[in-house]
C-alpha positions in Angstrom: -0.2 -0.3 -0.4 2.7 2.6 0.9 4.5 1.0 -2.3 1.6 2.4 -4.3 0.8 5.5 -2.8 4.3 6.6 -3.1 4.7 5.7 -7.0 1.0 7.5 -6.8 3.2 10.8 -5.6 6.0 10.2 -8.0 4.2 9.4 -10.7 1.7 12.4 -10.4 5.3 14.9 -9.5 6.6 13.4 -13.3 3.2 14.3 -14.3 3.7 17.7 -13.0 7.9 18.5 -13.8 6.3 17.3 -17.5 3.8 19.4 -18.1 6.5 22.8 -16.1 9.1 21.5 -18.6 6.5 21.4 -22.2 5.5 25.3 -21.0 9.1 26.0 -21.2 10.2 24.6 -24.4 6.8 26.2 -25.5 8.7 29.7 -24.5 11.9 28.9 -25.4 10.5 28.3 -29.0 9.0 31.4 -29.1 11.9 33.3 -27.7 13.8 31.6 -30.8 11.4 33.4 -33.2 11.1 36.3 -31.7 14.9 36.8 -31.6 14.7 35.6 -35.3 12.3 38.7 -36.1 14.6 41.1 -34.4 17.4 39.8 -36.2 15.7 40.2 -39.1 14.6 44.1 -38.1 17.5 44.7 -37.9 19.2 43.1 -40.8 16.7 44.9 -42.8 16.9 48.5 -40.6 21.1 48.4 -42.0 20.2 47.1 -45.1 17.4 50.1 -46.0 19.9 53.0 -43.6 23.1 51.6 -45.5 22.2 50.2 -48.4 22.9 47.3 -49.7 26.5 47.4 -51.5 27.9 48.9 -47.9 25.9 46.6 -46.2 27.6 43.9 -48.1 31.2 45.5 -48.9 30.6 45.6 -44.3 29.7 41.6 -44.2 33.5 41.2 -46.0 34.7 43.4 -44.3 33.7 41.3 -41.4 34.6 38.5 -42.8 37.8 39.4 -42.9 39.1 40.6 -39.9 37.9 37.4 -38.8 39.9 35.2 -40.7 42.7 37.3 -39.7 42.1 37.1 -36.1 41.2 33.4 -37.3 45.3 33.8 -39.5 47.0 35.2 -36.3 45.9 32.3 -33.9 47.3 29.9 -36.2 51.3 32.4 -36.1 51.1 32.3 -32.4 50.2 28.4 -31.7 53.0 27.9 -34.8 55.3 30.3 -33.1 54.6 28.0 -29.4 55.6 25.2 -31.5 58.6 26.2 -32.8 60.1 27.9 -29.5 58.7 24.0 -28.0 61.6 22.1 -31.1 64.2 25.1 -29.6 64.0 24.0 -26.1 63.0 20.6 -27.6 67.0 20.4 -29.3 68.7 22.6 -27.1 68.5 19.2 -24.3 68.7 16.7 -27.0 71.7 18.6 -27.9 73.1 17.9 -24.3 72.2 15.2 -24.3 74.0 14.0 -27.1 77.3 16.1 -25.5 77.0 13.7 -22.6 76.5 10.3 -24.4 79.8 11.5 -26.1 81.7 12.1 -23.1 80.4 8.9 -21.6 81.5 6.8 -24.7 85.3 8.1 -24.4 
């Protein structure tokens, strides 16, 4: 009897949580639609204000800036790898000298 009561309570809570989840999902869906609507309105406003050609140039400039940023990150990563290789080369050279001295 106690197990049946516990199960009934759990089922009731599960149903309530499911209902809340569905409600939150609907609110989230509506919010996403509103965000998309606002983005479109902003884009339309920018095109109307700047004109289509300037808008395209601005988007291209933004894309190029992003690409330059990515390339800078790659260059920095490459420099770190080169620095690490130089450090390893120094360590290997010292070990080789040490081994050569042992062989003599």
